[in-house]
C-alpha positions as CSV (number, residue, x, y, z in Angstrom):
1,X,226.7,113.9,85.6
2,X,229.0,117.0,86.1
3,X,226.9,120.4,85.6
4,X,229.5,122.9,85.8
5,X,230.1,123.5,81.9
6,X,228.1,126.7,81.9
7,X,230.5,128.5,84.2
8,X,233.5,130.9,83.1
9,X,235.5,129.2,85.6
10,X,234.9,125.1,84.8
11,X,237.8,123.5,84.3
12,X,235.9,120.8,82.2
13,X,236.2,121.4,78.2
14,X,233.3,123.8,77.0
15,X,232.3,123.4,73.1
16,X,232.6,126.9,72.6
17,X,236.4,126.8,73.3
18,X,237.6,123.7,71.1
19,X,239.2,126.0,68.5
20,X,240.8,128.0,70.6
21,X,242.1,125.3,72.5
22,X,243.3,123.7,69.7
23,X,245.7,126.6,68.5
24,X,246.9,127.3,72.2
25,X,247.6,123.9,72.8
26,X,251.5,123.6,72.5
27,X,252.8,120.8,69.9
28,X,256.1,119.8,71.5
29,X,257.5,119.3,74.8
30,X,260.0,122.6,74.8
31,X,256.4,124.5,74.3
32,X,255.1,123.0,77.2
33,X,255.1,125.2,80.3
34,X,255.0,123.7,83.8
35,X,254.8,120.1,85.0
36,X,258.7,120.1,85.2
37,X,259.4,116.7,86.8
38,X,257.0,115.1,84.3
39,X,258.7,116.9,81.3
40,X,262.2,115.7,82.5
41,X,261.4,112.2,83.2
42,X,259.2,111.8,79.9
43,X,262.2,113.4,77.5
44,X,264.2,110.4,79.3
45,X,261.8,107.8,78.4
46,X,261.1,109.3,74.8
47,X,265.1,109.4,74.3
48,X,265.3,105.8,75.5
49,X,262.6,104.4,73.3
50,X,264.2,105.9,70.1
51,X,267.5,104.7,71.1
52,X,266.1,100.8,71.2
53,X,263.5,101.7,68.5
54,X,260.7,100.7,70.5
55,X,257.5,102.0,71.6
56,X,257.0,103.6,74.9
57,X,255.7,102.2,77.7
58,X,252.0,102.2,78.5
59,X,251.6,105.7,80.4
60,X,248.8,106.5,82.8
61,X,248.2,110.3,83.8
62,X,246.1,111.5,86.5
63,X,245.1,114.7,88.0
64,X,242.5,117.3,87.9
65,X,240.9,118.6,84.9
66,X,242.2,121.3,82.6
67,X,246.1,120.6,83.5
68,X,247.1,119.5,80.3
69,X,246.8,115.5,80.4
70,X,245.5,115.5,76.7
71,X,247.5,118.4,75.4
72,X,250.5,116.0,76.6
73,X,249.3,112.8,75.0
74,X,249.0,114.5,71.7
75,X,252.8,115.8,72.3
76,X,254.2,112.7,73.1
77,X,252.7,111.5,69.9
78,X,254.2,114.5,68.1
79,X,257.5,113.5,69.8
80,X,258.0,110.3,68.9
81,X,256.2,110.9,65.3
82,X,253.5,108.4,66.2
83,X,249.9,108.5,64.9
84,X,247.6,108.8,68.0
85,X,244.1,107.3,68.0
86,X,242.1,109.4,70.4
87,X,238.7,108.1,72.1
88,X,237.2,107.9,75.7
89,X,236.2,105.8,78.1
90,X,232.1,106.5,77.9
91,X,232.5,106.4,73.9
92,X,233.5,102.1,74.4
93,X,230.3,100.8,75.2
94,X,231.3,97.2,74.5
95,X,234.0,94.9,74.3
96,X,233.8,94.8,70.4
97,X,234.1,98.5,70.3
98,X,237.6,98.4,71.8
99,X,238.6,95.3,69.6
100,X,237.8,97.5,66.5
101,X,239.9,100.0,67.7
102,X,242.9,97.6,68.6
103,X,242.8,95.7,65.5
104,X,242.9,98.7,63.4
105,X,246.3,100.2,65.0
106,X,249.7,99.8,63.6
107,X,253.3,99.3,64.6
108,X,254.1,102.1,67.0
109,X,250.8,103.5,67.0
110,X,249.4,105.7,70.2
111,X,245.7,104.8,71.7
112,X,244.6,107.5,73.8
113,X,242.0,106.9,76.1
114,X,240.4,110.0,78.1
115,X,238.7,109.4,81.4
116,X,240.0,105.5,80.9
117,X,238.4,104.9,84.8
118,X,234.5,105.1,83.0
119,X,235.7,101.7,81.3
120,X,233.5,98.5,82.4
121,X,235.4,95.9,83.5
122,X,234.3,93.4,80.6
123,X,236.2,96.3,78.7
124,X,239.3,96.2,80.9
125,X,239.7,92.5,80.4
126,X,240.3,92.9,76.9
127,X,242.8,95.2,77.6
128,X,244.9,93.3,80.1
129,X,246.3,90.8,77.5
130,X,246.2,93.7,74.5
131,X,248.4,95.5,77.2
132,X,250.8,92.9,78.4
133,X,251.2,90.5,75.5
134,X,249.4,92.6,72.6
135,X,247.2,89.6,72.1
136,X,243.4,89.4,72.3
137,X,241.1,86.2,72.7
138,X,237.8,86.6,70.7
139,X,234.9,84.1,71.4
140,X,233.7,83.4,67.8
141,X,230.2,81.4,67.7
142,X,228.1,80.5,70.9
143,X,227.1,77.4,72.6
144,X,228.8,73.9,72.1
145,X,230.5,75.1,68.6
146,X,231.8,78.5,70.3
147,X,235.4,78.7,70.1
148,X,238.3,80.8,71.3
149,X,240.3,82.9,68.7
150,X,243.7,84.8,69.8
151,X,244.5,87.6,67.8
152,X,248.2,88.9,67.7
153,X,248.1,93.0,67.8
154,X,251.1,95.2,66.5
155,X,253.1,96.7,69.5
156,X,251.3,100.2,70.4
157,X,251.3,102.4,73.2
158,X,248.5,103.1,75.5
159,X,247.9,106.5,77.2
160,X,245.1,106.7,79.7
161,X,244.0,109.4,81.4
162,X,241.7,110.2,84.5
163,X,240.6,112.6,87.1
164,X,239.9,109.9,89.6
165,X,242.7,107.5,89.9
166,X,241.1,105.5,92.8
167,X,238.6,104.3,90.0
168,X,241.2,102.8,88.1
169,X,241.2,99.0,89.0
170,X,244.2,97.5,90.2
171,X,244.9,95.3,87.5
172,X,244.6,98.1,85.2
173,X,246.7,100.3,87.1
174,X,249.4,98.1,87.5
175,X,249.8,97.4,84.0
176,X,250.7,100.9,83.1
177,X,254.9,101.3,83.0
178,X,254.9,104.7,83.9
179,X,252.4,106.9,85.9
180,X,252.6,110.6,85.7
181,X,250.6,112.7,88.7
182,X,249.4,116.3,87.3
183,X,249.3,118.7,90.2
184,X,248.1,122.7,89.9
185,X,250.1,125.0,88.4
186,X,252.1,127.8,90.3
187,X,251.1,131.6,89.2
188,X,254.5,132.1,87.8
189,X,254.1,129.2,85.1
190,X,250.2,130.4,84.4
191,X,251.4,134.0,83.9
192,X,253.9,132.5,80.9
193,X,250.9,131.0,79.4
194,X,248.4,133.7,79.7
195,X,251.2,136.0,77.7
196,X,252.4,133.0,75.3
197,X,248.4,132.3,74.5
198,X,248.0,136.2,74.1
199,X,251.1,136.2,71.6
200,X,249.6,133.7,69.8
201,X,246.0,135.6,70.0
202,X,247.7,138.4,68.7
203,X,246.7,140.7,71.6
204,X,248.8,142.9,73.6
205,X,248.7,142.3,77.3
206,X,250.9,144.0,80.0
207,X,253.0,142.2,82.7
208,X,250.5,143.5,85.3
209,X,247.9,142.3,83.8
210,X,248.9,138.9,83.0
211,X,250.1,138.3,86.6
212,X,246.5,139.9,87.9
213,X,244.8,137.0,85.4
214,X,247.3,134.4,86.6
215,X,246.5,134.7,90.6
216,X,242.6,134.6,89.6
217,X,242.8,131.6,87.0
218,X,242.6,128.8,90.2
219,X,246.0,127.3,89.0
220,X,244.3,125.8,86.0
221,X,246.1,126.6,82.3
222,X,242.4,126.0,80.8
223,X,240.9,128.9,82.6
224,X,243.4,130.7,82.6
225,X,243.0,130.9,78.9
226,X,239.3,131.3,79.1
227,X,239.7,134.4,81.5
228,X,242.3,135.9,78.7
229,X,239.8,135.7,76.0
230,X,237.0,137.1,77.9
231,X,239.2,140.1,79.1
232,X,240.4,140.5,75.5
233,X,236.5,140.8,74.4
234,X,236.1,143.2,77.2
235,X,239.2,145.3,76.4
236,X,238.2,145.4,72.6
237,X,234.9,146.5,73.2
238,X,235.7,148.9,76.0
239,X,238.9,150.2,74.7
240,X,241.2,150.0,72.0
241,X,242.3,146.1,72.7
242,X,245.1,146.3,74.5
243,X,244.7,144.3,78.0
244,X,246.1,146.7,80.9
245,X,245.5,145.8,84.9
246,X,242.6,148.8,84.8
247,X,241.0,147.0,82.2
248,X,241.5,143.6,83.7
249,X,240.0,144.5,87.1
250,X,237.0,145.9,85.2
251,X,236.3,142.9,83.4
252,X,236.6,140.6,86.3
253,X,234.5,142.6,88.7
254,X,231.8,142.3,86.1
255,X,232.1,138.6,85.7
256,X,232.2,138.6,89.6
257,X,235.6,136.5,90.0
258,X,237.3,137.9,93.4
259,X,240.9,138.2,94.2
260,X,241.1,134.7,95.0
261,X,239.7,133.3,91.6
262,X,236.1,132.4,93.5
263,X,232.9,132.9,91.6
264,X,229.7,133.1,93.1
265,X,229.0,129.5,93.2
266,X,232.2,129.0,95.3
267,X,231.4,131.7,97.9
268,X,227.5,130.6,98.0
269,X,229.3,127.0,99.4
270,X,231.2,128.9,101.8
271,X,228.5,131.3,102.8
272,X,226.0,128.0,103.4
273,X,228.5,126.4,105.5
274,X,229.0,129.3,107.9
275,X,225.6,130.9,107.8
276,X,223.3,128.2,107.6
277,X,225.9,125.5,109.7
278,X,227.8,127.5,112.0
279,X,230.6,126.7,109.8
280,X,230.5,123.1,109.8
281,X,230.6,120.1,109.7
282,X,228.2,119.6,107.5
283,X,227.2,116.6,105.0
284,X,227.7,117.0,101.4
285,X,224.4,115.9,100.5
286,X,222.9,118.9,102.9
287,X,225.1,121.3,101.0
288,X,223.8,120.2,97.5
289,X,220.4,120.5,98.8
290,X,221.2,123.7,100.2
291,X,223.0,125.3,96.8
292,X,220.9,123.3,94.4
293,X,223.6,121.3,92.9
294,X,224.5,117.7,92.4
295,X,226.7,116.0,95.1
296,X,229.2,114.8,92.4
297,X,229.7,118.0,90.8
298,X,230.6,119.7,94.6
299,X,233.0,117.1,95.3
300,X,234.6,116.6,92.1
301,X,234.5,120.5,90.9
302,X,234.5,123.2,93.5
303,X,235.8,121.2,96.8
304,X,239.2,120.9,95.3
305,X,240.2,124.0,94.6
306,X,238.3,125.6,98.0
307,X,240.8,123.0,100.0
308,X,243.5,123.5,97.8
309,X,243.2,127.6,98.7
310,X,242.6,126.6,102.2
311,X,238.7,127.7,102.4
312,X,237.3,124.2,103.1
313,X,238.2,121.0,105.2
314,X,237.0,117.5,105.0
315,X,236.8,115.7,108.2
316,X,235.1,112.8,108.9
317,X,232.0,114.4,110.1
318,X,231.6,116.8,107.1
319,X,232.9,120.0,105.2
320,X,234.2,122.7,108.0
321,X,234.8,126.5,106.7
322,X,238.2,127.3,107.9
323,X,239.7,130.6,109.3
324,X,240.7,131.9,106.2
325,X,237.4,131.3,104.8
326,X,235.8,133.7,107.4
327,X,238.4,136.4,106.8
328,X,237.8,136.3,103.0
329,X,233.9,136.6,103.3
330,X,234.3,139.3,105.8
331,X,232.7,137.0,108.5
332,X,234.0,137.0,112.3
333,X,235.1,133.7,113.0
334,X,234.0,132.2,116.5
335,X,236.1,132.3,119.5
336,X,238.0,129.2,120.2
337,X,236.9,127.1,117.2
338,X,239.5,124.2,116.0
339,X,240.3,124.0,112.4
């Protein structure tokens, strides 16, 4: 279980942000910033489906959390004028739960399943027939008197979202006609997102401050919006509410977020590898024990960004701190070291 939800820089949904996230989320495709290749491909798919007066093919969205998979699913529903039924893998505990959801769908509806990789195999098998033939087989009764009942389903579109594509079984993955990979955003797109969000929140922010926050948002819109709100609070208390570069620097210094968007836990991981284990290689379980965090949390939450920034490398023998990590922490790298 991931335990990073108390972090400001967590890229997972936090309850305190749900209302604001709904306000800031774009509603149509033209408002969605970034992921340009996905938008182009999706726009063609939507127009083609409209022309044929058919439902969209089943869509699988995968990538790190906080990049807009759920937002895009709701945009697809808006663009196709379709009702969307949203649920998640962990919420569907029994095959009967899924059957109840499927039988309540109507023609052209969208079923959105977040964290689809967490469906168990029995439930996946129900989905196979529903996705391919729009039929489900139910076993009625028990023992010798049991019989199979085949139910027809209306044609619907399934949108699945996952952060762990490798955990989605091949039979399920192969039934998606469209698969999109969400990538981390560039700073220019993040800056545009911050400026758009500031306008919605009715907060004045100058271009330098927006660029400053974008560079520290870990290339993730969810984190960018969260930073914006925390800096807004700081500026309202310490000044007149307008977000400037000077006030942004003060706010992030107070929050212990550095120039690369690393927080105290990120730096502690690098320091443990460098100071206690001479830069590595060191096993994930050893790092987890040293900083009192769970292995899964480190692997899924902290490592992807540290690797994206070039501060950490995975090898067959364990994790290794790279030369840029030494420079960032102000530690002299050992001579002759190979990264």
